[in-house]
C-alpha positions as CSV (number, residue, x, y, z in Angstrom):
1,M,113.4,133.3,107.3
2,H,114.2,130.3,105.3
3,R,117.7,129.2,104.7
4,A,118.8,129.1,101.2
5,R,118.5,125.8,100.1
6,Q,122.3,124.3,99.7
7,P,123.0,122.9,96.3
8,R,123.2,119.0,96.7
9,R,126.8,117.7,96.3
10,S,127.0,115.2,93.8
11,L,128.4,111.7,94.8
12,P,130.2,109.6,92.5
13,R,128.2,107.2,90.7
14,W,128.1,103.5,91.6
15,V,126.9,102.9,87.9
16,P,129.6,104.4,85.2
17,N,128.0,106.9,83.4
18,Q,129.8,106.2,80.1
19,H,126.9,104.4,78.5
20,G,128.7,103.4,75.0
21,A,131.2,101.7,77.1
22,W,128.8,98.8,78.1
23,A,128.3,97.6,74.5
24,M,132.2,97.7,74.2
25,L,132.5,95.4,77.3
26,I,129.7,93.0,76.4
27,V,130.1,92.6,72.7
28,P,133.7,91.0,72.5
29,F,132.9,88.7,75.4
30,V,129.9,87.7,73.6
31,L,132.0,87.0,70.3
32,G,134.2,84.8,72.2
33,S,131.3,83.1,73.8
34,V,129.7,82.1,70.7
35,L,133.1,80.5,69.4
36,R,133.3,78.6,72.5
37,A,129.8,77.3,72.3
38,R,130.6,76.3,68.5
39,A,133.6,74.1,69.6
40,G,131.3,72.5,71.9
41,E,132.8,73.6,75.1
42,S,131.5,74.4,78.6
43,L,130.1,77.9,79.2
44,V,129.9,77.5,83.0
45,A,133.2,79.2,83.8
46,L,132.3,82.1,81.7
47,V,129.4,82.9,83.9
48,P,131.7,84.0,86.9
49,L,134.2,85.2,84.5
50,F,131.8,87.5,83.3
51,G,130.8,88.8,86.5
52,C,134.7,89.4,87.3
53,W,134.9,91.4,84.1
54,M,131.9,93.8,84.5
55,A,132.6,94.4,88.3
56,G,136.2,94.9,87.4
57,Y,135.1,97.6,84.9
58,V,133.2,99.5,87.6
59,A,136.4,99.1,89.8
60,F,138.3,100.5,87.0
61,Y,135.9,103.6,86.6
62,A,135.8,104.2,90.3
63,T,139.5,104.1,90.6
64,S,139.9,106.6,87.5
65,G,137.4,108.9,89.5
66,W,139.4,108.4,92.7
67,L,142.7,109.4,90.7
68,K,141.1,112.6,89.2
69,A,139.3,113.8,92.4
70,P,140.9,116.5,94.3
71,H,142.3,114.8,97.7
72,G,139.4,116.0,99.7
73,R,136.8,114.4,97.5
74,R,138.7,111.0,97.1
75,P,137.1,109.4,100.0
76,A,133.6,109.8,98.4
77,W,134.8,107.2,95.7
78,L,136.0,104.6,98.2
79,P,132.8,102.6,98.7
80,S,132.1,102.0,95.2
81,L,135.6,101.2,94.6
82,I,136.0,98.9,97.4
83,A,132.6,97.2,96.7
84,A,133.4,96.7,93.0
85,A,136.9,95.3,93.4
86,G,135.7,92.9,96.2
87,A,132.9,91.8,94.0
88,S,135.2,91.3,90.9
89,A,137.7,89.6,93.0
90,A,135.0,87.0,94.5
91,F,133.9,86.2,90.7
92,G,137.5,85.8,89.8
93,V,138.1,83.5,92.7
94,L,135.2,81.3,91.4
95,A,136.4,81.5,87.7
96,L,139.6,80.6,89.0
97,A,138.2,77.3,90.5
98,L,136.5,76.6,87.5
99,V,139.2,77.3,84.9
100,G,142.4,76.7,86.7
101,S,145.6,78.8,87.0
102,G,146.0,79.1,83.4
103,L,143.3,81.9,83.7
104,L,146.0,84.0,85.6
105,A,148.1,83.9,82.6
106,W,145.9,86.7,81.1
107,V,146.8,89.0,83.8
108,P,150.2,90.3,82.1
109,A,148.4,90.8,78.9
110,F,146.0,93.2,80.3
111,L,148.5,95.1,82.5
112,P,150.1,96.9,79.8
113,L,146.7,98.2,78.7
114,L,145.1,99.1,82.0
115,V,147.8,100.8,83.8
116,P,148.7,103.3,81.2
117,A,144.8,104.3,81.0
118,L,144.8,104.9,84.8
119,V,147.9,106.8,84.3
120,L,146.0,109.1,81.6
121,A,142.8,109.1,84.0
122,S,145.2,110.6,86.9
123,R,146.1,113.5,84.4
124,R,142.3,113.9,83.5
125,R,143.2,112.7,79.8
126,E,141.2,109.4,79.9
127,R,139.2,110.8,77.0
128,A,142.1,111.4,74.8
129,V,142.4,109.0,71.7
130,L,145.2,107.0,73.4
131,G,143.1,106.4,76.3
132,G,140.2,105.2,74.1
133,A,142.6,102.9,72.2
134,L,143.9,101.3,75.6
135,T,140.2,100.6,76.8
136,V,139.2,99.4,73.5
137,A,142.2,97.0,73.4
138,A,141.5,95.6,76.8
139,A,137.7,95.1,76.0
140,S,138.5,93.3,72.7
141,L,141.1,91.0,74.4
142,M,138.4,89.4,76.4
143,T,137.1,87.9,72.9
144,L,140.1,85.5,73.2
145,V,139.7,85.1,77.1
146,A,135.9,84.2,76.5
147,R,137.0,81.6,74.0
148,H,140.0,80.1,75.9
149,P,139.7,81.2,79.8
150,D,142.9,78.9,80.1
151,A,145.5,81.0,78.3
152,G,147.6,77.9,77.9
153,Q,145.2,76.4,75.5
154,L,145.6,79.3,73.3
155,L,149.2,79.4,73.3
156,A,149.4,75.5,72.5
157,H,146.7,75.8,69.8
158,P,146.6,79.2,68.3
159,D,143.1,80.3,67.3
160,A,142.7,82.3,64.2
161,A,139.1,82.8,64.4
162,A,139.1,84.0,67.9
163,A,142.0,86.5,66.9
164,G,140.1,87.5,63.8
165,A,137.0,88.2,65.9
166,A,139.3,90.2,68.5
167,V,140.5,92.5,65.8
168,G,137.2,92.9,64.1
169,A,136.1,94.1,67.6
170,F,138.9,96.4,67.9
171,A,138.4,98.0,64.4
172,Y,134.9,98.7,65.2
173,F,135.0,99.9,68.6
174,F,138.1,102.3,68.1
175,G,136.4,103.4,65.0
176,T,133.5,104.3,67.1
177,V,135.7,106.3,69.6
178,L,136.9,108.6,66.6
179,Y,133.1,108.7,65.3
180,V,131.6,109.9,68.5
181,K,134.4,112.6,68.9
182,T,133.5,114.0,65.4
183,L,129.8,114.6,66.7
184,I,130.6,115.7,70.1
185,R,134.0,116.7,71.6
186,E,135.7,117.4,68.1
187,R,132.9,118.5,66.2
188,G,134.0,120.4,63.2
189,N,137.3,119.2,63.6
190,R,138.6,118.1,60.0
191,A,141.3,116.2,61.1
192,Y,139.4,113.9,63.2
193,L,136.7,113.7,60.6
194,V,139.5,112.4,58.3
195,A,140.9,110.2,60.8
196,S,137.4,108.8,61.7
197,V,136.5,108.0,57.8
198,G,139.8,106.8,57.0
199,W,140.1,104.4,59.8
200,H,136.5,102.9,58.9
201,A,137.6,102.8,55.1
202,V,140.8,101.0,55.7
203,A,138.9,98.6,58.1
204,T,136.5,97.7,55.1
205,L,139.3,97.3,52.7
206,V,140.9,95.0,55.0
207,A,137.8,92.9,55.6
208,A,137.1,92.9,51.9
209,A,140.6,91.4,51.4
210,G,140.0,88.9,54.0
211,A,136.7,87.9,52.4
212,S,138.2,87.4,49.2
213,T,141.0,85.2,50.6
214,G,138.5,83.3,52.8
215,V,140.0,84.5,55.9
216,A,136.9,86.4,56.9
217,R,133.4,86.1,56.3
218,P,131.9,88.5,53.6
219,W,129.4,90.3,56.1
220,W,132.7,91.8,57.8
221,A,133.1,93.9,54.6
222,L,129.7,94.9,54.5
223,F,129.6,95.8,58.2
224,F,132.3,98.0,57.9
225,A,131.3,99.7,54.7
226,A,128.0,100.6,56.5
227,T,130.1,102.1,59.3
228,T,132.2,104.1,56.8
229,V,129.0,105.5,55.3
230,R,127.7,106.5,58.8
231,A,131.3,108.1,59.7
232,W,131.0,110.4,56.6
233,V,127.4,111.1,56.4
234,V,126.3,111.8,60.0
235,P,128.8,114.4,60.9
236,H,127.7,116.3,57.7
237,L,124.0,116.4,58.7
238,R,122.3,119.8,59.0
239,S,121.0,118.8,62.8
240,L,123.4,116.4,64.2
241,P,122.1,113.5,66.5
242,T,122.0,113.9,70.1
243,P,124.4,111.8,72.3
244,K,121.5,109.7,73.3
245,Q,120.5,109.0,69.6
246,V,124.2,108.3,68.8
247,G,124.0,105.7,71.3
248,F,120.9,104.0,69.9
249,G,122.7,104.0,66.7
250,E,125.6,102.2,68.1
251,I,123.4,99.7,69.8
252,A,121.6,98.9,66.7
253,L,125.2,98.3,65.1
254,C,126.2,96.1,67.7
255,V,123.1,93.8,67.5
256,A,123.7,93.5,63.8
257,L,127.3,92.5,64.5
258,V,126.7,89.9,67.0
259,G,123.8,88.7,65.0
260,A,125.6,88.3,61.9
261,F,128.6,86.6,63.9
262,A,126.2,84.2,65.6
263,L,124.5,83.4,62.3
264,T,127.4,82.7,60.1
């Protein structure tokens, strides 16, 4: 007699399966890098800094998985957690050697965002709107870090362009959190639909006001207007897109955002 095949025990992934998070991690960093390049400043330190950031996210993901897992399954998360944390630390030390101690001044800015996000993960509420807002805020903050790795420079010379880009990134990605919920987890929930469309509409109005006063480029208003239309139209389609199709749509918007930012 053949033994019945035992179901394979799924092990934690080394690569996070929240594919939409990658764009959220990369785009703000690219925006800050573009601003730094325009200022004629070296981008060398940004290479290990980017490695630190990306490996740090994998470590954050593994930590969240460890916190959520039953005690008996927590050891399975340790290899990815230790490896990612070690890689992030190694890249961080290299970035610190290139930037100087001013890089450490960014740590207190991230702690109030990441610690509560981990607390939510430990309670299995990491997909709550608050959890999304915290992680999006941390990712958007990287716009400022990439532009001014030495936080002391930013404190000495406030940078309105970098701050505006960070706010724009937050407005878009947090709007995406709400929009995706209207298509998947909160499909048919009118309150979420109103919140999603309302958020995008307000972002459009703010961007238009900024463009009219010369504070923001006009394309920001056009970009948010397009996302507002998408936030209203797509949830009303007779056949809703699959998560993969939603992801491709957001990738297209991210490419448009980075392209417009880099060319204007």
